[in-house]
Backbone as ProteinMPNN parsed JSONL, in Angstrom:
{"seq_chain_A": "MMGCLTAPLKLLGCLGLIIALWLGYIYRDRLELEARRLVERVRHVVPSSSGRPGVRSLESARAKVDSLNGWRADSVVLTASEFASLVGSGLDRELRSQLDSLQVELLDGEIQVSARLHTSRLPPEFVGPLRGALRPTEPVRAAGPVRVTRPGRGEWNVRTFRIGDFPVPDEMVPGLVGRALGDPARTAVPMQVPPGIKGIRVRPGGATLYGATRS", "coords_chain_A": {"N_chain_A": [[161.216, 164.995, 97.977], [158.87, 163.93, 96.841], [157.493, 166.353, 96.472], [158.987, 167.524, 94.453], [158.342, 165.9, 92.342], [155.611, 166.299, 91.966], [155.392, 168.973, 91.32], [155.9, 169.581, 88.487], [153.604, 168.371, 87.436], [151.547, 169.91, 88.522], [152.137, 172.328, 87.272], [151.686, 171.665, 84.594], [148.968, 171.161, 84.798], [147.964, 173.726, 85.405], [148.69, 175.095, 83.06], [147.133, 173.69, 81.225], [144.55, 174.411, 82.108], [144.599, 177.166, 81.608], [144.84, 177.179, 78.81], [142.423, 175.924, 78.135], [140.568, 177.815, 79.073], [141.229, 179.932, 77.405], [140.622, 178.906, 74.836], [137.909, 178.544, 75.238], [137.069, 181.183, 75.447], [137.626, 182.227, 72.896], [135.958, 180.685, 71.261], [133.457, 181.262, 72.229], [130.958, 182.046, 71.219], [130.124, 179.876, 69.692], [130.086, 177.908, 71.67], [128.154, 179.02, 73.293], [125.935, 178.818, 71.604], [125.717, 175.995, 71.377], [125.231, 175.368, 74.038], [122.779, 176.664, 74.364], [121.249, 175.199, 72.569], [121.296, 172.732, 73.855], [119.922, 173.293, 76.237], [117.464, 174.018, 75.143], [116.786, 171.633, 73.959], [116.438, 170.031, 76.17], [114.301, 171.334, 77.313], [112.486, 170.954, 75.378], [112.095, 172.915, 73.475], [111.919, 174.573, 70.422], [114.224, 176.458, 68.497], [113.414, 179.758, 67.403], [112.535, 180.38, 64.054], [111.8, 182.628, 62.822], [111.978, 186.138, 62.63], [112.049, 189.672, 63.506], [113.348, 192.876, 62.503], [115.227, 194.87, 64.825], [116.432, 197.315, 67.175], [118.035, 196.42, 69.352], [118.546, 193.805, 68.533], [119.999, 194.287, 66.206], [122.262, 195.54, 67.258], [123.261, 193.417, 68.77], [123.803, 191.567, 66.732], [125.822, 192.932, 65.314], [127.761, 193.029, 67.29], [128.444, 190.332, 67.486], [129.535, 189.969, 64.949], [131.735, 191.638, 65.171], [133.171, 190.217, 67.112], [133.769, 188.005, 65.6], [135.519, 189.057, 63.697], [137.497, 190.097, 65.326], [138.493, 188.191, 67.171], [139.462, 185.924, 65.994], [137.765, 183.761, 65.572], [136.122, 181.297, 63.536], [133.492, 181.391, 62.715], [130.182, 182.703, 63.402], [126.963, 182.453, 64.912], [123.808, 183.693, 64.157], [120.682, 184.689, 65.558], [117.25, 184.459, 64.399], [116.047, 187.007, 64.597], [118.307, 188.643, 64.842], [119.545, 188.203, 62.362], [117.518, 189.102, 60.683], [117.617, 191.792, 61.312], [120.102, 192.519, 60.28], [119.588, 192.055, 57.569], [117.527, 193.932, 57.101], [118.899, 196.356, 57.59], [120.762, 196.186, 55.619], [119.559, 196.429, 53.136], [118.833, 198.427, 50.21], [118.198, 201.865, 50.784], [116.009, 203.175, 49.597], [114.424, 201.044, 48.72], [114.002, 199.788, 51.189], [112.447, 201.715, 52.467], [110.01, 201.356, 51.351], [108.915, 199.212, 52.533], [107.039, 197.918, 55.171], [106.612, 196.517, 58.481], [108.499, 194.419, 58.364], [109.531, 191.06, 58.181], [111.553, 188.234, 58.694], [112.05, 184.924, 57.77], [113.895, 182.072, 58.511], [114.862, 179.595, 56.378], [115.668, 176.386, 54.922], [118.567, 176.897, 53.59], [117.753, 179.271, 52.423], [116.062, 182.492, 52.694], [112.881, 183.752, 53.728], [111.073, 186.571, 53.149], [108.674, 188.639, 54.542], [106.388, 191.333, 54.291], [104.741, 194.576, 54.326], [103.99, 196.246, 51.457], [104.375, 199.44, 50.018], [102.494, 200.119, 47.541], [101.804, 202.329, 46.055], [104.096, 203.772, 45.626], [105.503, 202.463, 43.752], [106.979, 202.05, 40.487], [105.029, 202.323, 37.458], [105.57, 200.266, 35.592], [106.337, 198.189, 37.159], [104.166, 196.891, 38.447], [102.364, 196.679, 36.393], [99.457, 195.511, 34.724], [98.194, 194.997, 37.131], [97.94, 197.232, 38.683], [95.483, 198.658, 39.034], [94.131, 196.896, 40.64], [95.356, 196.748, 43.05], [95.769, 197.661, 46.487], [96.701, 200.642, 48.429], [98.693, 199.729, 50.197], [100.076, 196.491, 50.245], [100.288, 193.083, 51.319], [103.342, 191.361, 50.922], [105.364, 188.607, 49.88], [108.404, 187.021, 49.644], [110.985, 184.783, 48.58], [114.235, 183.26, 48.734], [117.762, 182.397, 48.211], [120.575, 183.813, 50.047], [123.696, 185.316, 49.439], [127.235, 186.041, 49.681], [128.864, 188.29, 47.602], [131.125, 189.861, 47.148], [133.71, 191.493, 49.11], [132.009, 193.124, 51.68], [129.656, 193.246, 50.237], [126.622, 191.719, 49.115], [123.992, 189.566, 47.849], [120.506, 188.978, 47.383], [118.877, 186.433, 46.021], [115.986, 186.369, 44.666], [113.528, 183.988, 44.303], [110.872, 183.212, 44.456], [107.798, 185.011, 44.502], [105.15, 186.898, 45.863], [102.425, 189.054, 45.722], [99.978, 190.596, 47.514], [97.064, 188.892, 46.766], [98.099, 187.71, 44.577], [100.107, 185.44, 43.129], [103.278, 185.491, 41.625], [104.389, 184.118, 38.599], [107.165, 181.895, 38.675], [109.117, 182.101, 36.654], [108.904, 184.706, 35.886], [109.818, 186.237, 37.923], [112.647, 187.117, 38.112], [112.74, 189.193, 36.122], [110.865, 190.929, 37.199], [112.124, 191.732, 39.531], [114.288, 193.14, 38.43], [112.923, 195.294, 37.205], [111.85, 196.521, 39.443], [114.14, 197.439, 40.678], [115.026, 199.229, 38.89], [116.831, 198.478, 36.973], [117.006, 196.531, 34.391], [118.852, 194.524, 33.825], [119.644, 193.467, 36.195], [119.079, 190.808, 38.351], [118.918, 190.072, 40.981], [118.514, 191.096, 44.386], [120.494, 193.628, 45.661], [122.625, 193.784, 48.571], [124.062, 195.152, 51.54], [126.815, 193.814, 53.275], [128.271, 192.973, 56.387], [131.675, 193.988, 56.945], [134.355, 191.647, 56.531], [132.886, 189.312, 56.427], [132.694, 186.294, 54.777], [131.051, 184.289, 53.911], [127.693, 182.917, 54.024], [125.451, 180.869, 55.701], [122.275, 179.631, 55.801], [119.814, 178.279, 57.896], [116.941, 176.678, 59.401], [116.311, 178.17, 62.502], [118.795, 179.423, 62.859], [121.39, 181.541, 61.482], [124.469, 181.174, 60.001], [127.44, 182.991, 59.946], [130.394, 183.246, 58.17], [133.822, 183.928, 58.613], [136.977, 185.292, 57.382], [139.325, 182.918, 56.099], [141.46, 181.445, 58.414], [144.952, 181.385, 58.924]], "CA_chain_A": [[161.263, 164.275, 96.698], [157.514, 163.899, 96.285], [157.152, 167.689, 96.024], [159.658, 167.763, 93.171], [157.64, 165.152, 91.291], [154.261, 166.838, 91.724], [155.45, 170.353, 90.809], [155.634, 169.642, 87.032], [152.21, 168.014, 87.159], [150.745, 171.084, 88.839], [152.39, 173.316, 86.229], [150.961, 171.221, 83.408], [147.541, 171.356, 85.059], [147.674, 175.164, 85.278], [148.755, 175.438, 81.635], [145.944, 173.128, 80.577], [143.398, 175.226, 82.472], [144.715, 178.436, 80.903], [144.526, 176.921, 77.397], [140.988, 175.645, 78.044], [139.863, 179.089, 79.22], [141.501, 180.732, 76.195], [139.807, 178.359, 73.756], [136.509, 178.823, 75.549], [136.779, 182.59, 75.153], [137.641, 182.416, 71.448], [134.799, 180.021, 70.656], [132.342, 181.448, 73.158], [129.677, 182.107, 70.498], [129.733, 178.515, 69.342], [129.737, 177.233, 72.918], [126.863, 179.567, 73.733], [124.903, 178.219, 70.764], [125.547, 174.591, 71.751], [124.585, 175.343, 75.352], [121.38, 177.04, 74.163], [120.589, 174.053, 71.946], [121.129, 171.696, 74.864], [118.843, 173.719, 77.122], [116.212, 173.959, 74.393], [116.459, 170.218, 73.765], [115.92, 169.552, 77.451], [112.992, 171.95, 77.532], [111.65, 170.659, 74.216], [111.795, 174.179, 72.821], [112.564, 174.698, 69.119], [114.616, 177.845, 68.25], [112.55, 180.466, 66.469], [113.08, 180.57, 62.715], [111.235, 183.862, 62.298], [112.351, 187.291, 63.438], [111.848, 191.014, 62.972], [114.451, 193.791, 62.817], [115.11, 195.656, 66.045], [117.672, 198.005, 67.536], [118.852, 195.541, 70.189], [118.983, 192.664, 67.727], [121.048, 194.762, 65.306], [123.469, 195.738, 68.074], [123.76, 192.091, 69.116], [124.381, 190.983, 65.514], [127.082, 193.617, 65.026], [128.724, 192.614, 68.303], [128.916, 189.007, 67.098], [130.416, 190.147, 63.788], [132.98, 192.198, 65.701], [133.916, 189.135, 67.759], [134.266, 187.159, 64.516], [136.656, 189.729, 63.072], [138.542, 190.477, 66.263], [139.003, 187.14, 68.048], [139.94, 184.804, 65.182], [136.806, 182.666, 65.436], [135.854, 181.09, 62.117], [132.091, 181.629, 62.398], [129.252, 183.049, 64.471], [125.586, 182.095, 64.57], [122.844, 184.73, 64.49], [119.284, 184.298, 65.692], [116.408, 184.962, 63.313], [115.878, 188.455, 64.76], [119.585, 189.289, 64.535], [119.766, 188.172, 60.914], [116.513, 189.989, 60.102], [118.097, 193.154, 61.509], [121.158, 192.74, 59.292], [118.946, 192.146, 56.258], [116.836, 195.219, 57.015], [119.863, 197.454, 57.495], [121.59, 196.022, 54.428], [118.817, 196.719, 51.911], [118.867, 199.797, 49.704], [117.309, 202.712, 51.587], [114.759, 203.437, 48.88], [113.641, 199.814, 48.786], [113.602, 199.556, 52.582], [111.406, 202.673, 52.839], [108.74, 200.904, 50.797], [108.503, 197.997, 53.24], [106.676, 198.024, 56.583], [106.375, 195.243, 59.183], [109.408, 193.433, 57.785], [109.766, 189.84, 58.945], [112.416, 187.291, 57.971], [111.99, 183.54, 58.225], [115.057, 181.291, 58.09], [114.508, 178.296, 55.822], [116.826, 175.556, 54.63], [119.343, 177.433, 52.478], [117.232, 180.528, 51.917], [115.231, 183.255, 53.615], [111.594, 184.228, 53.235], [110.808, 187.904, 53.676], [107.285, 189.087, 54.477], [106.286, 192.749, 54.63], [103.674, 195.304, 53.649], [104.633, 197.054, 50.433], [103.666, 200.647, 49.585], [102.364, 199.957, 46.089], [101.657, 203.633, 45.405], [105.419, 204.299, 45.327], [106.15, 201.631, 42.746], [106.842, 202.505, 39.103], [103.927, 201.63, 36.773], [106.003, 199.056, 34.905], [106.56, 197.121, 38.124], [102.927, 196.145, 38.7], [101.677, 196.457, 35.133], [97.989, 195.518, 34.743], [97.667, 194.803, 38.48], [97.884, 198.494, 39.423], [94.12, 198.988, 39.414], [93.579, 195.918, 41.584], [96.133, 196.771, 44.286], [95.508, 198.698, 47.479], [97.91, 201.459, 48.681], [99.699, 198.815, 50.739], [99.715, 195.093, 50.066], [101.265, 192.136, 51.871], [104.185, 190.68, 49.943], [106.186, 187.522, 50.414], [109.416, 186.623, 48.664], [111.939, 183.837, 49.156], [115.389, 182.909, 47.917], [119.021, 182.323, 48.959], [121.419, 184.99, 50.224], [125.113, 184.96, 49.343], [128.215, 187.12, 49.629], [129.414, 188.395, 46.252], [132.462, 190.434, 47.284], [133.808, 192.089, 50.447], [131.057, 194.17, 52.014], [128.464, 193.225, 49.387], [125.969, 190.44, 48.906], [122.76, 189.664, 47.076], [119.386, 188.091, 47.701], [118.363, 185.926, 44.748], [114.559, 186.097, 44.875], [113.047, 182.936, 43.406], [109.409, 183.209, 44.471], [107.283, 186.321, 44.915], [103.69, 187.003, 45.908], [101.956, 190.366, 46.143], [98.552, 190.47, 47.795], [96.541, 187.57, 46.441], [98.571, 187.373, 43.238], [101.436, 184.83, 43.032], [103.968, 185.776, 40.368], [105.053, 182.914, 38.066], [108.583, 181.901, 39.022], [109.961, 182.528, 35.534], [108.781, 186.148, 35.716], [110.356, 186.923, 39.101], [113.876, 187.891, 37.852], [112.414, 190.418, 35.406], [110.155, 191.798, 38.132], [113.148, 192.3, 40.409], [115.015, 194.135, 37.651], [112.1, 196.498, 37.034], [111.718, 197.168, 40.741], [115.411, 198.089, 40.989], [115.347, 200.197, 37.841], [117.931, 197.942, 36.168], [116.523, 195.262, 33.845], [119.91, 193.511, 33.785], [119.866, 192.923, 37.533], [118.059, 189.805, 38.698], [118.977, 189.805, 42.412], [118.453, 192.305, 45.22], [121.79, 193.86, 46.307], [122.604, 193.996, 50.009], [125.329, 195.382, 52.216], [127.216, 192.739, 54.179], [129.306, 193.471, 57.289], [133.058, 193.677, 56.543], [134.943, 190.445, 57.111], [132.04, 188.14, 56.218], [133.026, 185.641, 53.511], [130.017, 183.351, 53.514], [126.487, 182.865, 54.842], [124.683, 179.63, 55.61], [120.992, 179.809, 56.475], [119.039, 177.079, 58.198], [115.949, 177.005, 60.424], [116.834, 178.333, 63.85], [120.009, 180.215, 62.954], [122.151, 181.86, 60.281], [125.894, 181.157, 60.308], [128.29, 183.89, 59.183], [131.759, 182.757, 58.149], [134.841, 184.95, 58.424], [138.096, 184.948, 56.52], [140.052, 181.706, 56.472], [142.6, 181.741, 59.276], [146.139, 180.581, 58.652]], "C_chain_A": [[159.896, 164.253, 96.024], [157.096, 165.259, 95.761], [157.773, 168.01, 94.686], [158.935, 167.072, 92.027], [156.286, 165.759, 90.957], [154.281, 168.244, 91.149], [155.222, 170.431, 89.3], [154.196, 169.311, 86.682], [151.278, 169.192, 87.444], [150.895, 172.154, 87.765], [151.631, 172.965, 84.957], [149.455, 171.412, 83.583], [147.129, 172.807, 84.913], [147.686, 175.595, 83.817], [147.54, 174.912, 80.884], [144.7, 173.945, 80.868], [143.41, 176.548, 81.728], [144.345, 178.266, 79.426], [143.036, 176.668, 77.22], [140.174, 176.925, 78.149], [140.04, 179.95, 77.979], [140.658, 180.243, 75.025], [138.331, 178.63, 73.991], [136.133, 180.247, 75.237], [136.702, 182.822, 73.651], [136.374, 181.852, 70.812], [133.553, 180.147, 71.531], [130.999, 181.491, 72.455], [129.187, 180.707, 70.154], [129.329, 177.73, 70.587], [128.396, 177.704, 73.444], [125.723, 178.955, 72.936], [124.642, 176.776, 71.164], [124.87, 174.469, 73.109], [123.104, 175.667, 75.225], [120.606, 175.877, 73.547], [120.326, 172.951, 72.963], [119.978, 172.03, 75.795], [117.5, 173.602, 76.413], [115.789, 172.516, 74.158], [115.857, 169.633, 75.032], [114.51, 170.079, 77.682], [112.011, 171.668, 76.404], [111.183, 171.951, 73.542], [112.582, 174.255, 71.517], [112.95, 176.16, 68.888], [113.721, 178.497, 67.201], [113.254, 180.639, 65.131], [112.587, 181.859, 62.091], [111.579, 185.022, 63.223], [112.081, 188.604, 62.722], [113.047, 191.89, 63.333], [114.168, 194.576, 64.089], [116.456, 196.254, 66.404], [118.581, 197.086, 68.34], [119.378, 194.355, 69.396], [120.094, 193.071, 66.769], [122.352, 194.973, 66.065], [124.098, 194.386, 68.432], [124.428, 191.425, 67.911], [125.733, 191.615, 65.202], [128.16, 193.241, 66.041], [129.282, 191.226, 67.969], [129.856, 189.087, 65.906], [131.76, 190.71, 64.234], [133.825, 191.116, 66.373], [134.49, 188.186, 66.714], [135.521, 187.753, 63.905], [137.817, 189.949, 64.04], [139.165, 189.353, 67.059], [139.318, 185.849, 67.314], [139.033, 183.575, 65.228], [136.488, 182.501, 63.954], [134.407, 181.352, 61.734], [131.328, 182.079, 63.631], [127.854, 182.707, 63.984], [124.649, 183.192, 65.058], [121.455, 184.126, 64.65], [118.498, 184.872, 64.514], [116.247, 186.474, 63.398], [117.167, 189.205, 64.445], [119.835, 189.321, 63.036], [118.761, 189.059, 60.197], [116.962, 191.445, 60.213], [119.209, 193.481, 60.528], [120.579, 192.877, 57.889], [118.277, 193.51, 56.085], [117.789, 196.382, 56.844], [120.703, 197.374, 56.232], [120.887, 196.306, 53.117], [119.006, 198.18, 51.491], [117.831, 200.638, 50.436], [115.972, 202.958, 50.898], [113.847, 202.211, 48.934], [113.131, 199.574, 50.202], [112.473, 200.491, 52.996], [110.033, 202.262, 52.326], [108.163, 199.708, 51.557], [108.226, 198.287, 54.71], [106.49, 196.616, 57.149], [107.229, 194.122, 58.597], [109.609, 192.252, 58.727], [110.564, 188.872, 58.09], [112.29, 185.913, 58.604], [113.177, 182.782, 57.642], [114.598, 179.912, 57.637], [115.792, 177.505, 55.569], [117.534, 176.088, 53.392], [118.835, 178.731, 51.901], [116.419, 181.244, 52.984], [113.917, 183.602, 52.923], [111.287, 185.549, 53.931], [109.341, 188.238, 53.463], [107.234, 190.544, 54.924], [105.01, 193.312, 54.015], [104.34, 196.319, 52.739], [103.76, 198.249, 50.073], [103.584, 200.622, 48.064], [102.27, 201.297, 45.363], [103.007, 204.232, 45.014], [106.124, 203.535, 44.206], [105.985, 202.228, 41.355], [105.754, 201.705, 38.391], [104.346, 200.319, 36.133], [106.244, 197.892, 35.862], [105.312, 196.263, 38.298], [102.114, 195.905, 37.444], [100.167, 196.512, 35.267], [97.382, 195.338, 36.13], [97.446, 196.111, 39.225], [96.464, 198.826, 39.888], [93.529, 198.062, 40.454], [94.276, 195.961, 42.941], [95.723, 197.917, 45.19], [96.787, 199.5, 47.726], [99.041, 200.679, 49.329], [99.177, 197.39, 50.596], [100.744, 194.204, 50.761], [102.051, 191.478, 50.742], [104.996, 189.605, 50.655], [107.139, 187.077, 49.314], [110.433, 185.725, 49.344], [113.056, 183.542, 48.176], [116.658, 182.918, 48.752], [119.753, 183.66, 49.012], [122.875, 184.542, 50.136], [125.98, 186.211, 49.318], [128.83, 187.126, 48.24], [130.828, 188.951, 46.244], [132.537, 191.09, 48.66], [132.831, 193.246, 50.649], [129.778, 194.165, 51.197], [127.933, 191.801, 49.257], [124.734, 190.63, 48.059], [121.766, 188.62, 47.543], [118.75, 187.688, 46.383], [116.914, 185.482, 44.937], [114.069, 185.092, 43.836], [111.532, 182.87, 43.344], [108.926, 184.549, 45.009], [105.76, 186.293, 44.84], [103.331, 188.386, 46.409], [100.444, 190.31, 46.302], [98.095, 189.038, 47.562], [97.072, 187.046, 45.115], [99.979, 186.758, 43.293], [102.032, 185.127, 41.659], [104.602, 184.484, 39.862], [106.562, 182.999, 38.274], [109.464, 182.426, 37.892], [109.905, 184.04, 35.308], [109.444, 186.933, 36.851], [111.646, 187.693, 38.808], [113.616, 189.207, 37.12], [111.702, 191.425, 36.291], [111.138, 192.483, 39.072], [113.917, 193.392, 39.675], [114.225, 195.413, 37.468], [111.965, 197.253, 38.344], [112.98, 197.947, 41.104], [115.82, 199.118, 39.947], [116.499, 199.763, 36.96], [117.514, 196.584, 35.635], [117.568, 194.156, 33.826], [120.142, 192.853, 35.137], [118.727, 191.985, 37.912], [118.068, 189.439, 40.178], [119.005, 191.129, 43.17], [119.814, 192.5, 45.91], [121.626, 194.162, 47.787], [124.001, 194.352, 50.489], [125.574, 194.238, 53.193], [128.31, 193.276, 55.096], [130.703, 193.101, 56.801], [133.575, 192.432, 57.247], [134.128, 189.186, 56.92], [132.312, 187.569, 54.821], [131.941, 184.686, 53.023], [128.864, 183.352, 54.494], [125.803, 181.517, 54.617], [123.424, 179.787, 56.451], [120.339, 178.452, 56.69], [118.016, 177.445, 59.269], [116.578, 177.087, 61.809], [118.083, 179.155, 63.968], [120.676, 180.423, 61.606], [123.629, 181.951, 60.662], [126.647, 182.089, 59.369], [129.721, 183.401, 59.3], [132.727, 183.902, 57.862], [135.924, 184.473, 57.481], [138.778, 183.685, 57.022], [141.299, 182.078, 57.276], [143.765, 180.816, 58.943], [146.686, 180.002, 59.959]], "O_chain_A": [[159.764, 164.514, 94.829], [156.425, 165.345, 94.733], [157.161, 168.693, 93.865], [158.906, 167.565, 90.9], [155.859, 165.738, 89.803], [153.296, 168.676, 90.55], [154.43, 171.261, 88.853], [153.626, 169.885, 85.754], [150.333, 169.439, 86.694], [149.924, 172.808, 87.387], [151.017, 173.823, 84.323], [148.753, 171.777, 82.64], [146.068, 173.1, 84.362], [146.823, 176.354, 83.376], [146.986, 175.592, 80.02], [143.876, 174.156, 79.977], [142.368, 177.012, 81.266], [143.632, 179.093, 78.858], [142.441, 177.147, 76.254], [139.205, 177.113, 77.413], [139.103, 180.622, 77.55], [140.053, 181.039, 74.307], [137.588, 178.913, 73.051], [135.01, 180.514, 74.81], [135.816, 183.532, 73.178], [135.788, 182.475, 69.927], [132.709, 179.251, 71.566], [129.999, 181.034, 73.008], [128.007, 180.389, 70.3], [128.353, 176.981, 70.568], [127.602, 176.921, 73.967], [124.679, 178.611, 73.49], [123.488, 176.363, 71.282], [124.039, 173.585, 73.319], [122.267, 175.044, 75.877], [119.471, 175.595, 73.933], [119.274, 172.313, 72.944], [119.156, 171.17, 76.113], [116.517, 173.147, 76.998], [114.599, 172.2, 74.156], [114.906, 168.853, 74.989], [113.638, 169.366, 78.179], [110.853, 172.082, 76.457], [110.04, 172.066, 73.101], [113.791, 174.023, 71.513], [112.105, 177.039, 69.059], [113.323, 177.856, 66.228], [114.429, 181.002, 65.081], [112.92, 182.156, 60.944], [111.484, 184.905, 64.445], [111.909, 188.646, 61.504], [113.69, 191.667, 64.358], [113.02, 194.904, 64.391], [117.498, 195.755, 65.982], [119.772, 196.983, 68.045], [120.526, 193.947, 69.57], [121.027, 192.302, 66.537], [123.425, 194.625, 65.571], [125.319, 194.235, 68.399], [125.48, 190.799, 68.041], [126.684, 190.911, 64.862], [129.337, 193.146, 65.693], [130.474, 190.981, 68.155], [130.854, 188.369, 65.846], [132.806, 190.302, 63.728], [135.047, 191.097, 66.227], [135.568, 187.625, 66.907], [136.48, 187.034, 63.624], [138.977, 189.983, 63.63], [140.266, 189.521, 67.585], [139.431, 184.793, 67.936], [139.486, 182.464, 64.953], [136.574, 183.466, 63.194], [134.108, 181.52, 60.552], [131.768, 181.867, 64.761], [127.597, 182.677, 62.78], [124.687, 183.576, 66.227], [121.1, 183.169, 63.963], [119.019, 185.669, 63.735], [116.305, 187.157, 62.375], [117.13, 190.282, 63.85], [120.28, 190.333, 62.495], [119.105, 189.704, 59.207], [116.714, 192.242, 59.308], [119.264, 194.591, 59.998], [121.026, 193.718, 57.11], [118.439, 194.163, 55.054], [117.533, 197.291, 56.055], [121.293, 198.37, 55.813], [121.543, 196.416, 52.081], [119.301, 199.047, 52.314], [116.715, 200.181, 50.682], [114.925, 202.95, 51.544], [112.644, 202.333, 49.166], [111.974, 199.203, 50.398], [111.622, 200.105, 53.798], [109.011, 202.755, 52.805], [107.059, 199.249, 51.261], [109.076, 198.836, 55.411], [106.247, 195.658, 56.415], [106.743, 193.016, 58.364], [109.829, 192.43, 59.924], [110.287, 188.706, 56.902], [112.408, 185.76, 59.82], [113.435, 182.839, 56.44], [114.017, 179.154, 58.414], [116.876, 177.928, 55.97], [117.148, 175.766, 52.268], [119.436, 179.254, 50.962], [116.123, 180.683, 54.04], [113.853, 183.729, 51.7], [111.248, 185.621, 55.159], [108.825, 188.135, 52.35], [107.959, 190.94, 55.837], [104.296, 192.625, 53.285], [105.144, 197.142, 53.179], [102.558, 198.104, 49.848], [104.511, 201.06, 47.382], [102.616, 201.389, 44.186], [103.06, 205.112, 44.155], [107.209, 203.918, 43.769], [104.962, 202.849, 41.068], [105.57, 200.525, 38.688], [103.575, 199.359, 36.124], [106.343, 196.743, 35.432], [105.399, 195.035, 38.295], [101.259, 195.019, 37.424], [99.635, 197.453, 35.857], [96.174, 195.508, 36.295], [96.83, 196.113, 40.291], [96.275, 199.237, 41.033], [92.53, 198.401, 41.088], [93.846, 195.291, 43.88], [95.374, 199.001, 44.724], [97.858, 199.087, 47.282], [100.213, 200.93, 49.049], [97.993, 197.121, 50.799], [101.931, 194.53, 50.791], [101.478, 191.086, 49.726], [105.27, 189.686, 51.852], [106.721, 186.792, 48.192], [110.715, 185.878, 50.532], [112.864, 183.567, 46.96], [116.643, 183.396, 49.886], [119.579, 184.519, 48.147], [123.245, 183.509, 50.693], [125.516, 187.299, 48.977], [129.27, 186.086, 47.75], [131.644, 188.551, 45.415], [131.507, 191.229, 49.319], [132.828, 194.216, 49.891], [128.896, 194.991, 51.432], [128.683, 190.826, 49.286], [124.456, 191.738, 47.6], [122.125, 187.546, 48.024], [118.148, 188.519, 45.703], [116.655, 184.343, 45.325], [114.186, 185.325, 42.633], [110.963, 182.516, 42.311], [109.57, 185.149, 45.869], [105.166, 185.753, 43.907], [103.876, 188.843, 47.414], [99.718, 190.016, 45.352], [98.674, 188.094, 48.099], [96.563, 186.059, 44.584], [100.952, 187.488, 43.485], [101.342, 185.02, 40.645], [105.294, 183.81, 40.626], [107.163, 184.054, 38.073], [110.448, 183.121, 38.145], [110.76, 184.596, 34.619], [109.612, 188.149, 36.754], [111.745, 188.848, 39.222], [114.211, 190.229, 37.461], [111.906, 192.631, 36.156], [111.001, 193.669, 39.373], [114.172, 194.456, 40.24], [114.785, 196.505, 37.563], [111.965, 198.484, 38.359], [112.906, 198.987, 41.758], [116.835, 199.797, 40.099], [117.09, 200.591, 36.266], [117.645, 195.581, 36.337], [117.218, 192.976, 33.813], [120.768, 191.796, 35.214], [117.554, 192.34, 37.802], [117.298, 188.574, 40.594], [119.463, 192.148, 42.652], [120.245, 191.629, 46.666], [120.616, 194.726, 48.208], [124.998, 193.912, 49.917], [124.651, 193.758, 53.852], [129.204, 193.977, 54.622], [130.896, 191.998, 56.29], [133.27, 192.194, 58.416], [134.611, 188.093, 57.215], [132.179, 188.268, 53.816], [131.92, 184.318, 51.849], [129.022, 183.736, 55.653], [125.607, 181.089, 53.479], [123.492, 180.041, 57.653], [120.312, 177.6, 55.801], [118.206, 178.431, 59.98], [117.292, 176.177, 62.231], [118.431, 179.566, 65.075], [120.551, 179.598, 60.702], [123.995, 182.722, 61.548], [126.514, 181.995, 58.149], [130.212, 183.167, 60.405], [132.486, 184.734, 56.988], [135.822, 183.411, 56.867], [138.803, 183.416, 58.223], [142.09, 182.924, 56.858], [143.583, 179.62, 58.712], [147.691, 179.29, 59.946]]}, "name": "protein", "num_of_chains": 1, "seq": "MMGCLTAPLKLLGCLGLIIALWLGYIYRDRLELEARRLVERVRHVVPSSSGRPGVRSLESARAKVDSLNGWRADSVVLTASEFASLVGSGLDRELRSQLDSLQVELLDGEIQVSARLHTSRLPPEFVGPLRGALRPTEPVRAAGPVRVTRPGRGEWNVRTFRIGDFPVPDEMVPGLVGRALGDPARTAVPMQVPPGIKGIRVRPGGATLYGATRS"}
């Protein structure tokens, strides 16, 4: 009699364990992030908000995007280096070829990109009267939010820009971006975005990529 009563309880326990394992697998990226945060909190370590593109980081970022698209998770979180790798690979090839030592810093709602720019490759109208004062390569720093505009495409809305020792007035930045891209009507830097990504949220320590809404 007792065995008959405990059998359903054992069955329910097995089903509960299976469901818990299934949910843990689907949301493994989020659980991994929370576990990492817990460990870092215990160790008093703050996640890095600055990263550089790299082959391994790009592979890791793409693997997370694949898990987002393939396992019905609603979001994944990328490290600074992983997001920097996506940014580097998503920029126009001509623009990317002009930038060395690319580094991306995750800020609250926007990214800051630092690099060394090959000024000799820039069109004269881009630098204007500064051409004679610039060296062949100059450090540049630009910041602004990133957003998804349509499937597979996004844009980086540069709000602040500095080249060498010369800060560009904020109101002049959109026009500068248009001249750099060869399209005066364009005020943001276009970027490729991995398929399936519907939104991006940037904050210090991590960038969250959101997938399609699940029914």
